[in-house]
CHARMM-style PDB file with segment names, atoms N, HN, CA, C and O in Angstrom:
ATOM      1  N   MET     1     120.093  77.896 119.614  1.00  0.00      PROA
ATOM      2  CA  MET     1     119.647  78.761 118.666  1.00  0.00      PROA
ATOM      3  C   MET     1     118.757  79.977 119.061  1.00  0.00      PROA
ATOM      4  O   MET     1     117.754  79.821 119.758  1.00  0.00      PROA
ATOM      5  N   GLY     2     119.118  81.080 118.640  1.00  0.00      PROA
ATOM      6  HN  GLY     2     119.932  81.207 118.075  1.00  0.00      PROA
ATOM      7  CA  GLY     2     118.166  82.311 118.810  1.00  0.00      PROA
ATOM      8  C   GLY     2     116.886  82.259 118.027  1.00  0.00      PROA
ATOM      9  O   GLY     2     116.652  81.468 117.113  1.00  0.00      PROA
ATOM     10  N   LYS     3     116.084  83.191 118.489  1.00  0.00      PROA
ATOM     11  HN  LYS     3     116.275  83.833 119.231  1.00  0.00      PROA
ATOM     12  CA  LYS     3     114.890  83.238 117.979  1.00  0.00      PROA
ATOM     13  C   LYS     3     115.078  84.369 116.862  1.00  0.00      PROA
ATOM     14  O   LYS     3     115.764  85.355 117.134  1.00  0.00      PROA
ATOM     15  N   GLN     4     114.412  84.222 115.480  1.00  0.00      PROA
ATOM     16  HN  GLN     4     113.855  83.421 115.260  1.00  0.00      PROA
ATOM     17  CA  GLN     4     114.519  84.788 114.419  1.00  0.00      PROA
ATOM     18  C   GLN     4     113.445  85.817 114.553  1.00  0.00      PROA
ATOM     19  O   GLN     4     112.372  85.578 115.107  1.00  0.00      PROA
ATOM     20  N   ARG     5     113.824  87.188 113.932  1.00  0.00      PROA
ATOM     21  HN  ARG     5     114.696  87.383 113.482  1.00  0.00      PROA
ATOM     22  CA  ARG     5     112.926  88.188 113.942  1.00  0.00      PROA
ATOM     23  C   ARG     5     111.992  88.037 112.810  1.00  0.00      PROA
ATOM     24  O   ARG     5     112.404  87.508 111.778  1.00  0.00      PROA
ATOM     25  N   LYS     6     110.579  88.516 112.917  1.00  0.00      PROA
ATOM     26  HN  LYS     6     110.244  88.946 113.755  1.00  0.00      PROA
ATOM     27  CA  LYS     6     109.595  88.569 111.759  1.00  0.00      PROA
ATOM     28  C   LYS     6     110.100  89.552 110.900  1.00  0.00      PROA
ATOM     29  O   LYS     6     110.914  90.418 111.221  1.00  0.00      PROA
ATOM     30  N   THR     7     109.521  89.369 109.644  1.00  0.00      PROA
ATOM     31  HN  THR     7     108.860  88.666 109.383  1.00  0.00      PROA
ATOM     32  CA  THR     7     109.785  90.440 108.846  1.00  0.00      PROA
ATOM     33  C   THR     7     108.435  90.675 108.228  1.00  0.00      PROA
ATOM     34  O   THR     7     107.699  89.747 107.895  1.00  0.00      PROA
ATOM     35  N   TRP     8     108.106  92.060 108.072  1.00  0.00      PROA
ATOM     36  HN  TRP     8     108.704  92.815 108.342  1.00  0.00      PROA
ATOM     37  CA  TRP     8     106.949  92.416 107.513  1.00  0.00      PROA
ATOM     38  C   TRP     8     107.034  93.135 106.102  1.00  0.00      PROA
ATOM     39  O   TRP     8     107.817  94.079 105.999  1.00  0.00      PROA
ATOM     40  N   SER     9     106.292  92.754 105.032  1.00  0.00      PROA
ATOM     41  HN  SER     9     105.656  91.987 105.116  1.00  0.00      PROA
ATOM     42  CA  SER     9     106.213  93.498 103.605  1.00  0.00      PROA
ATOM     43  C   SER     9     105.751  94.888 103.898  1.00  0.00      PROA
ATOM     44  O   SER     9     105.061  95.311 104.825  1.00  0.00      PROA
ATOM     45  N   PRO    10     106.273  95.462 102.933  1.00  0.00      PROA
ATOM     46  CA  PRO    10     106.156  97.053 103.030  1.00  0.00      PROA
ATOM     47  C   PRO    10     104.248  97.116 102.633  1.00  0.00      PROA
ATOM     48  O   PRO    10     103.461  97.952 103.078  1.00  0.00      PROA
ATOM     49  N   GLU    11     103.976  96.148 101.843  1.00  0.00      PROA
ATOM     50  HN  GLU    11     104.615  95.469 101.481  1.00  0.00      PROA
ATOM     51  CA  GLU    11     102.655  96.171 101.693  1.00  0.00      PROA
ATOM     52  C   GLU    11     101.721  95.946 102.809  1.00  0.00      PROA
ATOM     53  O   GLU    11     100.668  96.577 102.904  1.00  0.00      PROA
ATOM     54  N   LEU    12     102.060  95.138 103.573  1.00  0.00      PROA
ATOM     55  HN  LEU    12     102.915  94.626 103.496  1.00  0.00      PROA
ATOM     56  CA  LEU    12     101.485  94.557 104.874  1.00  0.00      PROA
ATOM     57  C   LEU    12     101.404  95.853 105.823  1.00  0.00      PROA
ATOM     58  O   LEU    12     100.319  96.293 106.203  1.00  0.00      PROA
ATOM     59  N   LYS    13     102.471  96.352 106.129  1.00  0.00      PROA
ATOM     60  HN  LYS    13     103.353  95.994 105.820  1.00  0.00      PROA
ATOM     61  CA  LYS    13     102.788  97.650 106.736  1.00  0.00      PROA
ATOM     62  C   LYS    13     101.793  98.612 106.456  1.00  0.00      PROA
ATOM     63  O   LYS    13     101.056  99.115 107.304  1.00  0.00      PROA
ATOM     64  N   GLU    14     101.789  98.882 105.125  1.00  0.00      PROA
ATOM     65  HN  GLU    14     102.388  98.474 104.436  1.00  0.00      PROA
ATOM     66  CA  GLU    14     101.004 100.045 104.597  1.00  0.00      PROA
ATOM     67  C   GLU    14      99.523  99.708 104.782  1.00  0.00      PROA
ATOM     68  O   GLU    14      98.760 100.602 105.148  1.00  0.00      PROA
ATOM     69  N   GLN    15      99.084  98.498 104.556  1.00  0.00      PROA
ATOM     70  HN  GLN    15      99.704  97.771 104.260  1.00  0.00      PROA
ATOM     71  CA  GLN    15      97.593  97.957 104.924  1.00  0.00      PROA
ATOM     72  C   GLN    15      97.263  98.392 106.265  1.00  0.00      PROA
ATOM     73  O   GLN    15      96.333  99.119 106.612  1.00  0.00      PROA
ATOM     74  N   LEU    16      98.246  97.788 107.039  1.00  0.00      PROA
ATOM     75  HN  LEU    16      99.001  97.196 106.757  1.00  0.00      PROA
ATOM     76  CA  LEU    16      98.077  97.899 108.527  1.00  0.00      PROA
ATOM     77  C   LEU    16      97.904  99.395 108.881  1.00  0.00      PROA
ATOM     78  O   LEU    16      96.888  99.769 109.466  1.00  0.00      PROA
ATOM     79  N   VAL    17      98.753 100.136 108.581  1.00  0.00      PROA
ATOM     80  HN  VAL    17      99.579  99.833 108.106  1.00  0.00      PROA
ATOM     81  CA  VAL    17      98.714 101.650 109.055  1.00  0.00      PROA
ATOM     82  C   VAL    17      97.381 102.261 108.641  1.00  0.00      PROA
ATOM     83  O   VAL    17      96.705 102.850 109.485  1.00  0.00      PROA
ATOM     84  N   LEU    18      96.899 102.128 107.152  1.00  0.00      PROA
ATOM     85  HN  LEU    18      97.448 101.650 106.466  1.00  0.00      PROA
ATOM     86  CA  LEU    18      95.762 102.590 106.496  1.00  0.00      PROA
ATOM     87  C   LEU    18      94.571 102.018 107.385  1.00  0.00      PROA
ATOM     88  O   LEU    18      93.611 102.756 107.612  1.00  0.00      PROA
ATOM     89  N   ALA    19      94.594 101.171 107.719  1.00  0.00      PROA
ATOM     90  HN  ALA    19      95.373 100.572 107.535  1.00  0.00      PROA
ATOM     91  CA  ALA    19      93.399 100.403 108.565  1.00  0.00      PROA
ATOM     92  C   ALA    19      93.225 101.317 109.895  1.00  0.00      PROA
ATOM     93  O   ALA    19      92.146 101.773 110.274  1.00  0.00      PROA
ATOM     94  N   VAL    20      94.480 101.505 110.539  1.00  0.00      PROA
ATOM     95  HN  VAL    20      95.356 101.135 110.232  1.00  0.00      PROA
ATOM     96  CA  VAL    20      94.471 102.272 111.744  1.00  0.00      PROA
ATOM     97  C   VAL    20      93.908 103.648 111.397  1.00  0.00      PROA
ATOM     98  O   VAL    20      92.809 103.962 111.854  1.00  0.00      PROA
ATOM     99  N   LEU    21      94.576 104.469 110.637  1.00  0.00      PROA
ATOM    100  HN  LEU    21      95.468 104.213 110.266  1.00  0.00      PROA
ATOM    101  CA  LEU    21      94.369 105.659 110.343  1.00  0.00      PROA
ATOM    102  C   LEU    21      93.064 105.955 109.749  1.00  0.00      PROA
ATOM    103  O   LEU    21      92.603 107.079 109.948  1.00  0.00      PROA
ATOM    104  N   SER    22      92.340 105.039 108.987  1.00  0.00      PROA
ATOM    105  HN  SER    22      92.714 104.125 108.826  1.00  0.00      PROA
ATOM    106  CA  SER    22      90.775 105.136 108.511  1.00  0.00      PROA
ATOM    107  C   SER    22      90.034 104.957 109.875  1.00  0.00      PROA
ATOM    108  O   SER    22      88.951 105.544 109.869  1.00  0.00      PROA
ATOM    109  N   GLY    23      90.289 104.379 110.914  1.00  0.00      PROA
ATOM    110  HN  GLY    23      91.168 103.903 110.919  1.00  0.00      PROA
ATOM    111  CA  GLY    23      89.384 103.966 111.732  1.00  0.00      PROA
ATOM    112  C   GLY    23      88.735 102.641 111.903  1.00  0.00      PROA
ATOM    113  O   GLY    23      87.909 102.360 112.772  1.00  0.00      PROA
ATOM    114  N   GLU    24      89.221 101.824 110.938  1.00  0.00      PROA
ATOM    115  HN  GLU    24      89.892 102.052 110.232  1.00  0.00      PROA
ATOM    116  CA  GLU    24      88.648 100.468 110.676  1.00  0.00      PROA
ATOM    117  C   GLU    24      89.101  99.780 111.829  1.00  0.00      PROA
ATOM    118  O   GLU    24      88.275  99.128 112.467  1.00  0.00      PROA
ATOM    119  N   HSD    25      90.418  99.828 112.240  1.00  0.00      PROA
ATOM    120  HN  HSD    25      91.089 100.358 111.722  1.00  0.00      PROA
ATOM    121  CA  HSD    25      90.854  99.143 113.407  1.00  0.00      PROA
ATOM    122  C   HSD    25      91.566 100.201 114.418  1.00  0.00      PROA
ATOM    123  O   HSD    25      92.228 101.128 113.952  1.00  0.00      PROA
ATOM    124  N   THR    26      91.417 100.042 115.711  1.00  0.00      PROA
ATOM    125  HN  THR    26      90.879  99.288 116.090  1.00  0.00      PROA
ATOM    126  CA  THR    26      92.255 100.631 116.811  1.00  0.00      PROA
ATOM    127  C   THR    26      93.662 100.267 116.638  1.00  0.00      PROA
ATOM    128  O   THR    26      93.935  99.539 115.684  1.00  0.00      PROA
ATOM    129  N   ILE    27      94.521 100.632 117.355  1.00  0.00      PROA
ATOM    130  HN  ILE    27      94.299 101.224 118.130  1.00  0.00      PROA
ATOM    131  CA  ILE    27      96.094 100.178 117.322  1.00  0.00      PROA
ATOM    132  C   ILE    27      95.968  98.862 117.932  1.00  0.00      PROA
ATOM    133  O   ILE    27      96.554  97.902 117.432  1.00  0.00      PROA
ATOM    134  N   ALA    28      95.225  98.740 119.009  1.00  0.00      PROA
ATOM    135  HN  ALA    28      94.749  99.520 119.416  1.00  0.00      PROA
ATOM    136  CA  ALA    28      95.146  97.535 119.922  1.00  0.00      PROA
ATOM    137  C   ALA    28      94.656  96.312 119.166  1.00  0.00      PROA
ATOM    138  O   ALA    28      95.071  95.159 119.278  1.00  0.00      PROA
ATOM    139  N   GLU    29      93.663  96.791 118.349  1.00  0.00      PROA
ATOM    140  HN  GLU    29      93.325  97.728 118.259  1.00  0.00      PROA
ATOM    141  CA  GLU    29      92.825  95.656 117.674  1.00  0.00      PROA
ATOM    142  C   GLU    29      93.724  95.277 116.402  1.00  0.00      PROA
ATOM    143  O   GLU    29      93.686  94.093 116.070  1.00  0.00      PROA
ATOM    144  N   ALA    30      94.489  96.102 115.689  1.00  0.00      PROA
ATOM    145  HN  ALA    30      94.520  97.065 115.958  1.00  0.00      PROA
ATOM    146  CA  ALA    30      95.305  95.648 114.589  1.00  0.00      PROA
ATOM    147  C   ALA    30      96.430  94.918 115.065  1.00  0.00      PROA
ATOM    148  O   ALA    30      96.871  94.005 114.368  1.00  0.00      PROA
ATOM    149  N   ALA    31      97.046  95.247 116.354  1.00  0.00      PROA
ATOM    150  HN  ALA    31      96.688  95.989 116.921  1.00  0.00      PROA
ATOM    151  CA  ALA    31      98.040  94.639 116.845  1.00  0.00      PROA
ATOM    152  C   ALA    31      97.700  93.091 117.192  1.00  0.00      PROA
ATOM    153  O   ALA    31      98.388  92.165 116.760  1.00  0.00      PROA
ATOM    154  N   ARG    32      96.667  92.930 117.944  1.00  0.00      PROA
ATOM    155  HN  ARG    32      96.109  93.682 118.295  1.00  0.00      PROA
ATOM    156  CA  ARG    32      96.189  91.664 118.140  1.00  0.00      PROA
ATOM    157  C   ARG    32      95.783  90.814 116.929  1.00  0.00      PROA
ATOM    158  O   ARG    32      96.040  89.611 116.873  1.00  0.00      PROA
ATOM    159  N   GLU    33      95.114  91.511 115.922  1.00  0.00      PROA
ATOM    160  HN  GLU    33      94.906  92.488 115.967  1.00  0.00      PROA
ATOM    161  CA  GLU    33      94.674  90.751 114.635  1.00  0.00      PROA
ATOM    162  C   GLU    33      95.948  90.232 113.869  1.00  0.00      PROA
ATOM    163  O   GLU    33      95.940  89.105 113.373  1.00  0.00      PROA
ATOM    164  N   TYR    34      97.025  91.046 113.778  1.00  0.00      PROA
ATOM    165  HN  TYR    34      97.031  91.961 114.181  1.00  0.00      PROA
ATOM    166  CA  TYR    34      98.169  91.023 112.885  1.00  0.00      PROA
ATOM    167  C   TYR    34      99.233  90.432 113.866  1.00  0.00      PROA
ATOM    168  O   TYR    34     100.338  90.358 113.328  1.00  0.00      PROA
ATOM    169  N   GLU    35      99.209  90.081 114.899  1.00  0.00      PROA
ATOM    170  HN  GLU    35      98.311  90.141 115.337  1.00  0.00      PROA
ATOM    171  CA  GLU    35     100.126  89.492 115.987  1.00  0.00      PROA
ATOM    172  C   GLU    35     101.422  90.407 115.731  1.00  0.00      PROA
ATOM    173  O   GLU    35     102.469  89.922 115.302  1.00  0.00      PROA
ATOM    174  N   VAL    36     101.266  91.758 116.028  1.00  0.00      PROA
ATOM    175  HN  VAL    36     100.416  92.151 116.377  1.00  0.00      PROA
ATOM    176  CA  VAL    36     102.395  92.472 115.903  1.00  0.00      PROA
ATOM    177  C   VAL    36     102.201  93.628 117.198  1.00  0.00      PROA
ATOM    178  O   VAL    36     101.110  94.023 117.610  1.00  0.00      PROA
ATOM    179  N   SER    37     103.475  94.030 117.687  1.00  0.00      PROA
ATOM    180  HN  SER    37     104.361  93.709 117.352  1.00  0.00      PROA
ATOM    181  CA  SER    37     103.487  94.778 119.104  1.00  0.00      PROA
ATOM    182  C   SER    37     102.772  96.252 118.808  1.00  0.00      PROA
ATOM    183  O   SER    37     103.139  96.825 117.782  1.00  0.00      PROA
ATOM    184  N   GLU    38     101.889  96.823 119.548  1.00  0.00      PROA
ATOM    185  HN  GLU    38     101.591  96.357 120.381  1.00  0.00      PROA
ATOM    186  CA  GLU    38     101.249  98.090 119.601  1.00  0.00      PROA
ATOM    187  C   GLU    38     102.617  99.108 119.414  1.00  0.00      PROA
ATOM    188  O   GLU    38     102.477 100.073 118.663  1.00  0.00      PROA
ATOM    189  N   SER    39     103.516  98.966 119.873  1.00  0.00      PROA
ATOM    190  HN  SER    39     103.630  98.181 120.483  1.00  0.00      PROA
ATOM    191  CA  SER    39     104.570 100.055 119.476  1.00  0.00      PROA
ATOM    192  C   SER    39     105.211 100.037 118.257  1.00  0.00      PROA
ATOM    193  O   SER    39     105.743 101.037 117.774  1.00  0.00      PROA
ATOM    194  N   LEU    40     105.188  98.857 117.688  1.00  0.00      PROA
ATOM    195  HN  LEU    40     104.757  98.045 118.080  1.00  0.00      PROA
ATOM    196  CA  LEU    40     105.708  98.706 116.405  1.00  0.00      PROA
ATOM    197  C   LEU    40     104.659  99.375 115.376  1.00  0.00      PROA
ATOM    198  O   LEU    40     105.090 100.031 114.428  1.00  0.00      PROA
ATOM    199  N   ILE    41     103.430  99.217 115.556  1.00  0.00      PROA
ATOM    200  HN  ILE    41     103.080  98.684 116.326  1.00  0.00      PROA
ATOM    201  CA  ILE    41     102.211 100.063 114.867  1.00  0.00      PROA
ATOM    202  C   ILE    41     102.500 101.518 114.858  1.00  0.00      PROA
ATOM    203  O   ILE    41     102.500 102.177 113.818  1.00  0.00      PROA
ATOM    204  N   HSD    42     102.787 102.092 116.230  1.00  0.00      PROA
ATOM    205  HN  HSD    42     102.787 101.557 117.075  1.00  0.00      PROA
ATOM    206  CA  HSD    42     103.152 103.553 116.514  1.00  0.00      PROA
ATOM    207  C   HSD    42     104.216 103.805 115.752  1.00  0.00      PROA
ATOM    208  O   HSD    42     104.178 104.941 115.279  1.00  0.00      PROA
ATOM    209  N   THR    43     105.325 103.061 115.397  1.00  0.00      PROA
ATOM    210  HN  THR    43     105.356 102.138 115.781  1.00  0.00      PROA
ATOM    211  CA  THR    43     106.449 103.434 114.793  1.00  0.00      PROA
ATOM    212  C   THR    43     106.196 103.611 113.336  1.00  0.00      PROA
ATOM    213  O   THR    43     106.590 104.628 112.767  1.00  0.00      PROA
ATOM    214  N   TRP    44     105.456 102.521 112.609  1.00  0.00      PROA
ATOM    215  HN  TRP    44     105.136 101.695 113.071  1.00  0.00      PROA
ATOM    216  CA  TRP    44     104.969 102.416 111.213  1.00  0.00      PROA
ATOM    217  C   TRP    44     104.216 103.582 111.005  1.00  0.00      PROA
ATOM    218  O   TRP    44     104.524 104.253 110.020  1.00  0.00      PROA
ATOM    219  N   ARG    45     103.240 103.993 111.762  1.00  0.00      PROA
ATOM    220  HN  ARG    45     102.990 103.448 112.562  1.00  0.00      PROA
ATOM    221  CA  ARG    45     102.296 105.127 111.670  1.00  0.00      PROA
ATOM    222  C   ARG    45     103.133 106.453 111.598  1.00  0.00      PROA
ATOM    223  O   ARG    45     102.891 107.247 110.689  1.00  0.00      PROA
ATOM    224  N   ALA    46     104.019 106.695 112.440  1.00  0.00      PROA
ATOM    225  HN  ALA    46     104.215 106.050 113.178  1.00  0.00      PROA
ATOM    226  CA  ALA    46     104.867 107.867 112.385  1.00  0.00      PROA
ATOM    227  C   ALA    46     105.480 107.873 111.103  1.00  0.00      PROA
ATOM    228  O   ALA    46     105.298 108.820 110.338  1.00  0.00      PROA
ATOM    229  N   GLN    47     106.206 106.880 110.792  1.00  0.00      PROA
ATOM    230  HN  GLN    47     106.354 106.110 111.413  1.00  0.00      PROA
ATOM    231  CA  GLN    47     107.220 106.756 109.515  1.00  0.00      PROA
ATOM    232  C   GLN    47     106.190 107.018 108.418  1.00  0.00      PROA
ATOM    233  O   GLN    47     106.546 107.730 107.480  1.00  0.00      PROA
ATOM    234  N   PHE    48     105.034 106.551 108.434  1.00  0.00      PROA
ATOM    235  HN  PHE    48     104.745 105.972 109.196  1.00  0.00      PROA
ATOM    236  CA  PHE    48     104.051 106.729 107.121  1.00  0.00      PROA
ATOM    237  C   PHE    48     103.768 108.203 106.936  1.00  0.00      PROA
ATOM    238  O   PHE    48     103.878 108.735 105.831  1.00  0.00      PROA
ATOM    239  N   LEU    49     103.371 108.917 108.116  1.00  0.00      PROA
ATOM    240  HN  LEU    49     103.281 108.485 109.014  1.00  0.00      PROA
ATOM    241  CA  LEU    49     103.072 110.272 108.196  1.00  0.00      PROA
ATOM    242  C   LEU    49     104.324 110.906 107.854  1.00  0.00      PROA
ATOM    243  O   LEU    49     104.337 111.673 106.891  1.00  0.00      PROA
ATOM    244  N   GLU    50     105.209 110.723 108.407  1.00  0.00      PROA
ATOM    245  HN  GLU    50     105.199 110.099 109.189  1.00  0.00      PROA
ATOM    246  CA  GLU    50     106.458 111.652 108.417  1.00  0.00      PROA
ATOM    247  C   GLU    50     106.946 111.686 106.591  1.00  0.00      PROA
ATOM    248  O   GLU    50     107.206 112.725 105.985  1.00  0.00      PROA
ATOM    249  N   ALA    51     106.972 110.364 106.021  1.00  0.00      PROA
ATOM    250  HN  ALA    51     106.760 109.519 106.514  1.00  0.00      PROA
ATOM    251  CA  ALA    51     107.145 110.320 104.765  1.00  0.00      PROA
ATOM    252  C   ALA    51     106.147 111.124 103.819  1.00  0.00      PROA
ATOM    253  O   ALA    51     106.570 111.644 102.787  1.00  0.00      PROA
ATOM    254  N   GLY    52     104.863 111.209 104.185  1.00  0.00      PROA
ATOM    255  HN  GLY    52     104.519 110.787 105.024  1.00  0.00      PROA
ATOM    256  CA  GLY    52     103.852 111.893 103.411  1.00  0.00      PROA
ATOM    257  C   GLY    52     104.171 113.357 103.728  1.00  0.00      PROA
ATOM    258  O   GLY    52     104.030 114.189 102.832  1.00  0.00      PROA
ATOM    259  N   ARG    53     104.497 113.645 104.670  1.00  0.00      PROA
ATOM    260  HN  ARG    53     104.612 112.970 105.398  1.00  0.00      PROA
ATOM    261  CA  ARG    53     104.600 115.147 104.917  1.00  0.00      PROA
ATOM    262  C   ARG    53     106.001 115.658 104.313  1.00  0.00      PROA
ATOM    263  O   ARG    53     106.141 116.826 103.953  1.00  0.00      PROA
ATOM    264  N   ALA    54     106.939 114.783 104.235  1.00  0.00      PROA
ATOM    265  HN  ALA    54     106.825 113.834 104.527  1.00  0.00      PROA
ATOM    266  CA  ALA    54     108.148 115.246 103.544  1.00  0.00      PROA
ATOM    267  C   ALA    54     108.020 115.368 102.085  1.00  0.00      PROA
ATOM    268  O   ALA    54     108.630 116.195 101.407  1.00  0.00      PROA
ATOM    269  N   ARG    55     107.062 114.361 101.576  1.00  0.00      PROA
ATOM    270  HN  ARG    55     106.567 113.689 102.126  1.00  0.00      PROA
ATOM    271  CA  ARG    55     106.713 114.410 100.010  1.00  0.00      PROA
ATOM    272  C   ARG    55     106.026 115.474  99.738  1.00  0.00      PROA
ATOM    273  O   ARG    55     106.266 116.038  98.670  1.00  0.00      PROA
ATOM    274  N   LEU    56     105.063 115.982 100.578  1.00  0.00      PROA
ATOM    275  HN  LEU    56     104.869 115.524 101.446  1.00  0.00      PROA
ATOM    276  CA  LEU    56     104.313 117.127 100.236  1.00  0.00      PROA
ATOM    277  C   LEU    56     105.134 118.509 100.305  1.00  0.00      PROA
ATOM    278  O   LEU    56     104.786 119.518  99.693  1.00  0.00      PROA
ATOM    279  N   GLN    57     106.146 118.433 101.040  1.00  0.00      PROA
ATOM    280  HN  GLN    57     106.429 117.613 101.537  1.00  0.00      PROA
ATOM    281  CA  GLN    57     106.934 119.746 101.120  1.00  0.00      PROA
ATOM    282  C   GLN    57     108.062 119.915  99.924  1.00  0.00      PROA
ATOM    283  O   GLN    57     108.670 120.958  99.685  1.00  0.00      PROA
ATOM    284  N   GLY    58     108.189 118.804  99.305  1.00  0.00      PROA
ATOM    285  HN  GLY    58     107.694 117.957  99.499  1.00  0.00      PROA
ATOM    286  CA  GLY    58     109.016 119.054  98.213  1.00  0.00      PROA
ATOM    287  C   GLY    58     109.117 118.128  97.120  1.00  0.00      PROA
ATOM    288  OT1 GLY    58     109.857 118.375  96.168  1.00  0.00      PROA
TER     289      GLY     58
END
């Protein structure tokens, strides 16, 4: 059997991204603490910022 992918709740993603953006954690620290890859945190942060940017534009 193959390995199943982990799923992350939107609330956890938001909490993690806000911790990084506020300076509470670096991306590396957050990745270790939440057992998530750094590249995934970069992706979530980019999505979060883009969604906010789009919301402000219209």
